[in-house]
C-alpha positions in Angstrom: -32.9 -26.4 23.4 -35.3 -27.1 20.6 -33.0 -27.5 17.6 -29.5 -26.8 16.6 -29.6 -28.4 13.2 -29.7 -26.3 10.1 -32.1 -27.4 7.5 -32.5 -26.4 3.9 -35.5 -24.4 2.9 -34.7 -24.2 -0.8 -37.1 -25.2 -3.5 -34.9 -23.7 -6.2 -33.8 -25.7 -9.2 -31.8 -25.1 -12.3 -34.8 -23.7 -14.1 -35.6 -21.2 -11.4 -31.9 -20.2 -11.2 -31.9 -19.5 -14.9 -34.8 -17.0 -14.3 -33.1 -15.0 -11.5 -33.6 -11.3 -11.9 -31.1 -9.8 -9.4 -27.5 -9.7 -10.6 -26.2 -10.3 -7.1 -27.8 -13.8 -7.1 -24.7 -14.9 -8.9 -22.7 -14.1 -5.8 -25.3 -15.7 -3.5 -25.4 -18.9 -5.6 -21.9 -19.6 -4.4 -22.5 -18.7 -0.8 -24.0 -21.1 1.8 -26.4 -18.9 3.7 -27.7 -19.8 7.1 -30.4 -17.9 8.9 -30.8 -18.2 12.7 -34.3 -17.6 14.0 -34.4 -16.8 17.7 -37.8 -16.7 19.5 -39.2 -18.1 22.7 -42.3 -19.5 21.0 -42.0 -22.5 18.8 -45.0 -21.4 16.9 -43.4 -18.0 16.1 -40.2 -19.7 15.0 -42.1 -22.0 12.6 -44.0 -19.1 11.3 -40.8 -17.1 10.6 -39.2 -20.2 9.0 -42.2 -20.6 6.7 -41.6 -17.1 5.3 -38.3 -18.3 3.8 -39.5 -21.4 2.2 -38.5 -21.5 -1.5 -35.4 -19.5 -0.9 -31.9 -20.9 -1.4 -30.9 -20.9 2.2 -30.9 -22.9 5.4 -32.6 -22.1 8.7 -32.1 -23.0 12.3 -34.1 -22.2 15.4 -33.0 -21.2 18.9 -35.4 -21.0 21.8 -33.3 -18.4 23.7 -30.5 -16.0 23.3 -27.9 -18.1 25.0 -28.4 -20.9 22.6 -28.5 -18.3 19.8 -25.1 -16.9 20.8 -23.5 -20.4 20.7 -25.0 -21.1 17.3 -24.1 -17.7 15.8 -20.4 -18.1 16.7 -20.0 -21.8 16.0 -22.0 -22.5 12.8 -21.1 -19.7 10.4 -24.5 -18.0 10.5 -25.2 -15.5 7.7 -28.0 -13.6 9.4 -29.9 -13.5 12.7 -33.6 -12.8 13.2 -34.1 -12.0 16.9 -37.3 -11.6 18.8 -36.9 -8.6 21.1 -38.6 -10.5 23.9 -36.6 -13.7 23.6 -35.8 -15.6 26.8 -32.4 -15.7 28.5 -29.7 -13.2 27.8 -31.2 -9.8 26.8 -31.9 -9.6 23.0 -30.4 -6.1 23.0 -27.3 -7.3 24.7 -27.0 -10.2 22.3 -27.1 -7.8 19.4 -24.5 -5.6 21.0 -22.3 -8.6 21.7 -22.5 -9.8 18.1 -21.8 -6.4 16.7 -18.9 -5.8 19.0 -17.1 -9.0 18.2 -14.6 -9.0 15.3 -15.8 -12.3 14.0 -19.5 -11.3 13.9 -19.5 -7.5 13.6 -20.7 -7.6 10.0 -23.3 -10.3 10.7 -26.7 -8.8 9.8 -29.1 -8.8 12.8 -32.8 -8.2 12.4 -34.9 -7.5 15.5 -38.6 -8.2 15.7 -40.9 -6.9 18.4 -44.6 -7.7 18.9 -46.5 -4.4 18.5 -43.1 -2.7 18.7 -42.9 0.9 19.8 -40.7 3.8 18.7 -38.7 3.3 21.9 -38.1 -0.4 21.0 -36.9 0.6 17.5 -34.5 3.2 18.9 -33.0 0.6 21.4 -32.6 -1.9 18.5 -30.8 0.6 16.3 -28.6 1.9 19.0 -27.6 -1.7 19.7 -26.4 -2.0 16.1 -29.4 -3.9 14.6 -29.5 -3.7 10.8 -33.3 -3.7 10.6 -36.3 -3.5 13.0 -39.7 -4.9 12.4 -42.9 -4.5 14.4 -45.6 -7.1 14.2 -47.7 -7.9 12.3 -45.0 -8.7 9.8 -45.3 -8.3 6.0 -43.7 -11.5 4.7 -42.7 -10.1 1.3 -40.9 -7.1 2.9 -39.1 -9.4 5.4 -38.0 -11.7 2.6 -36.8 -8.8 0.4 -34.8 -7.3 3.3 -33.2 -10.6 4.2 -32.2 -11.3 0.5 -30.7 -7.8 0.3 -28.7 -8.2 3.4 -27.5 -11.6 2.3 -26.4 -10.2 -1.0 -24.3 -7.4 0.4 -22.9 -9.7 3.1 -21.8 -12.2 0.4 -20.0 -9.3 -1.4 -18.3 -8.2 1.8 -17.2 -11.7 2.6 -15.8 -12.0 -0.9 -13.4 -9.2 -0.2 -10.1 -10.2 1.4 -8.3 -7.9 3.8 -6.2 -6.2 1.1 -9.2 -5.4 -1.0 -11.0 -4.0 2.0 -8.0 -1.8 2.7 -8.1 -0.5 -0.8 -11.8 0.3 -0.6 -11.1 2.2 2.6 -8.3 4.1 0.9 -10.6 4.9 -1.9 -13.2 6.2 0.6 -10.5 8.4 2.0 -10.0 10.0 -1.4 -13.7 11.0 -1.4 -13.3 12.2 2.2 -10.6 14.7 1.2 -13.2 16.7 -0.7 -16.3 17.4 1.4 -18.2 18.5 -1.7 -18.2 15.0 -3.2 -20.7 13.8 -0.5 -21.8 10.3 -1.4 -20.1 10.3 -4.8 -19.1 6.7 -4.7 -22.5 5.5 -3.5 -24.2 7.5 -6.3 -21.9 6.0 -8.9 -22.4 2.5 -7.6 -26.2 3.1 -7.9 -26.1 4.5 -11.4 -23.7 1.9 -12.9 -25.7 -0.9 -11.4 -28.9 0.4 -13.0 -27.2 1.0 -16.3 -25.7 -2.5 -16.2 -29.1 -4.0 -15.5 -30.7 -2.0 -18.4 -28.0 -3.2 -20.7 -28.5 -6.8 -19.7 -25.0 -7.3 -18.3 -24.2 -10.4 -16.3 -24.1 -10.2 -12.5 -20.3 -10.3 -12.2 -19.9 -7.4 -14.6 -22.3 -5.3 -12.4 -20.3 -6.2 -9.4 -17.1 -5.1 -11.2 -18.8 -1.8 -12.1 -19.7 -1.3 -8.4 -16.2 -1.9 -7.3 -14.9 0.4 -9.9 -17.3 3.1 -8.6 -15.3 3.1 -5.4 -11.9 2.6 -6.9 -11.8 4.5 -10.1 -10.2 7.6 -8.6 -8.0 5.9 -6.0 -4.9 7.2 -7.9 -5.8 10.7 -6.6 -4.2 9.8 -3.3 -1.0 10.8 -5.0 -2.2 14.2 -6.3 -1.2 17.2 -4.2 -4.1 19.2 -2.7 -3.1 22.4 -4.4 -3.7 20.7 -7.7 -6.6 18.5 -6.8 -8.6 21.4 -5.3 -7.4 24.3 -7.5 -10.4 26.5 -8.2 -9.0 27.9 -11.5 -7.7 26.2 -14.6 -4.7 23.9 -14.2 -1.4 24.9 -15.8 -0.1 22.4 -18.4 2.3 20.8 -16.0 -0.4 20.6 -13.3 -2.7 18.9 -15.8 -0.2 16.3 -16.6 0.1 15.5 -12.9 -3.7 15.3 -12.6 -4.0 13.0 -15.6 -1.5 10.6 -14.0 -4.1 9.5 -11.4 -5.6 6.9 -13.9 -2.4 5.0 -14.4 -1.4 5.4 -10.7 -4.8 4.0 -9.7 -4.3 1.0 -11.9 -0.9 0.3 -10.4 -2.2 0.6 -6.8 -4.8 -2.1 -7.5 -2.8 -4.3 -9.9 -1.4 -6.5 -7.2 -4.8 -8.0 -6.4 -6.1 -10.8 -8.6 -9.7 -10.3 -7.5 -9.5 -6.7 -8.9 -8.2 -7.7 -12.4 -11.5 -7.0 -14.1 -11.6 -3.5 -12.5 -8.2 -2.4 -13.8 -9.3 -1.5 -17.3 -12.1 0.7 -15.9 -9.7 2.5 -13.6 -7.2 3.1 -16.4 -9.6 4.1 -19.2 -12.5 5.9 -17.6 -11.1 9.2 -19.0 -10.6 8.1 -22.6 -12.8 9.8 -25.3 -14.7 8.3 -28.1 -12.7 10.3 -30.7 -9.3 9.3 -29.2 -8.5 12.6 -27.5 -8.7 11.2 -24.0 -6.1 9.8 -21.7 -3.9 7.9 -20.8 -3.8 5.8 -24.0 -5.8 7.8 -26.5 -8.1 4.8 -27.1 -10.8 5.4 -29.7 -14.3 4.1 -30.1 -14.9 0.5 -29.0 -11.2 0.2 -28.1 -12.4 1.8 -24.9 -13.8 -1.1 -22.7 -17.5 -1.0 -22.4 -17.5 -1.0 -18.6 -15.1 2.0 -18.6 -17.5 3.8 -20.9 -20.4 3.1 -18.5 -18.5 4.3 -15.5 -17.4 7.4 -17.3 -20.9 8.5 -18.1 -22.0 8.0 -14.5 -18.9 10.0 -13.3 -19.6 12.8 -15.7 -23.3 13.0 -14.8 -22.5 13.1 -11.1 -19.8 15.8 -11.6 -22.2 17.9 -13.6 -25.0 17.7 -11.0 -22.8 18.3 -7.9 -21.7 21.7 -6.7 -18.0 22.3 -6.8 -15.8 25.2 -5.6 -15.6 26.4 -9.2 -19.2 25.7 -10.4 -22.8 25.4 -9.4 -24.7 22.1 -9.7 -26.5 21.6 -13.0 -30.0 20.5 -13.1 -30.7 17.0 -14.5 -32.0 18.5 -17.7 -28.9 20.7 -18.1 -26.6 17.7 -17.4 -28.5 15.7 -20.0 -28.0 18.4 -22.6 -24.3 18.8 -21.8 -23.7 15.1 -22.1 -25.6 15.0 -25.4 -23.5 17.9 -26.7 -20.3 16.1 -25.7 -21.5 13.1 -27.6 -22.1 15.2 -30.7 -18.5 16.6 -30.3 -17.2 13.0 -30.5 -16.1 12.8 -26.8 -18.6 10.1 -25.7 -20.1 6.9 -27.1 -23.2 8.3 -28.8 -25.4 5.2 -28.5 -24.4 4.6 -24.9 -24.9 8.2 -24.0 -28.4 8.1 -25.4 -29.2 4.9 -23.4 -27.7 6.5 -20.2 -29.7 9.7 -20.6 -32.9 7.6 -20.8 -32.3 6.6 -17.2 -31.7 10.2 -15.9 -35.2 10.7 -14.6 -34.6 7.7 -12.2 -31.1 8.8 -11.3 -32.2 12.2 -10.4 -35.0 11.0 -8.0 -33.6 7.8 -6.6 -32.8 8.0 -2.8 -29.2 7.3 -1.9 -28.9 5.6 1.5 -26.8 7.4 4.1 -24.1 4.7 4.4 -21.4 6.9 5.7 -18.2 4.8 6.0 -19.9 1.5 5.2 -18.7 1.5 1.7 -18.5 -2.2 1.5 -22.2 -2.6 2.3 -23.0 -0.1 -0.3 -21.6 -2.4 -2.9 -24.4 -4.9 -2.2 -27.3 -2.6 -1.5 -27.1 0.0 -4.2 -29.8 -1.5 -6.4 -32.4 -1.6 -3.6 -35.5 0.6 -3.7 -34.3 2.7 -6.6 -37.3 2.3 -9.0 -40.0 2.8 -6.4 -38.3 5.9 -4.9 -38.3 7.3 -8.4 -42.0 6.5 -8.9 -41.2 3.8 -11.4 -41.6 0.1 -10.9 -40.1 -0.8 -14.3 -37.7 0.8 -16.8 -37.4 0.3 -20.4 -34.9 1.8 -22.8 -36.5 2.0 -26.3 -34.8 -0.3 -28.8 -32.6 -1.9 -26.2 -34.8 -4.8 -25.2 -38.3 -6.0 -25.8 -39.6 -6.3 -22.3 -39.2 -4.0 -19.2 -36.5 -4.9 -16.7 -37.9 -5.0 -13.2 -35.5 -3.2 -10.8 -37.0 -4.6 -7.6 
């Protein structure tokens, strides 16, 4: 065994921390991240460790997969980088073992293969690997993927069992309606980008992401004949439908960690002129985060096909939202700022995360700007310099 001691590779200081661009770094800052590098060649291990110099994490090296298995289960490893051709226990079997064990099933595993083939990548993915890289490696891409994985793992780890159960329940609400597709993922993406554009602190963006999954959790109590009714709701049915906001708040109210999310769940159907529900709040009485989530929710509803309507185009949705703002239903300034981002919302690729809703919380910011053909966004009059979304 070459080494089992974790060593710090951070060169970060308070000045650098103050300049962090990604809002999820606030979560990472309080998480002790340890990367395990597994490769038979000491030269390869050193080269991989060198890639992570300057990041706020610790690295350890293992010469073979048996040593790696011991380290991964005993030292609270946050991520494993595994050479496909490592000595000892099969690298593919090691990945399967880690992904099959309850204590390490959410542990990110990256597999690297020298001149890797398509067949190698298929084997790695089928074994549960979170990423596959063929040499020669691109250091910046590997660093970025590692940081993204550590961010969403930190968020997953911050959720206790009860919160995880609530998120699963919220996912089941979405699952009741096949037309919703990846509604929660899309909302998490949009509110994250809007929060970044507004300069919100990292914890507020995390709150918005959780609200993207939990805002309609109260609909578990709404009967299907009302929830999926194709025609207009009768007055008594509408009252039942409106109750989902208060019921959702009650469902989540027993969890201290979700306290910041409760006002979003309760108030995301309020209207700027006071004609919304459940409390008829008016103007800035409506919490800012609830107003942000509301706009994303409306945009997604407009641009998604439903049993009673066709999907609007992005331009049609923009015009509808602007008209609702003129009617006094929406915050006019926030609506203007939100619609400035629609070109990116309408072209950003949403990852197919299926039931991995917890992972979506930490990964929804990744790759959005480049997929939209934009490396930077700027909302006129909102800030003086562009915000880099990467």
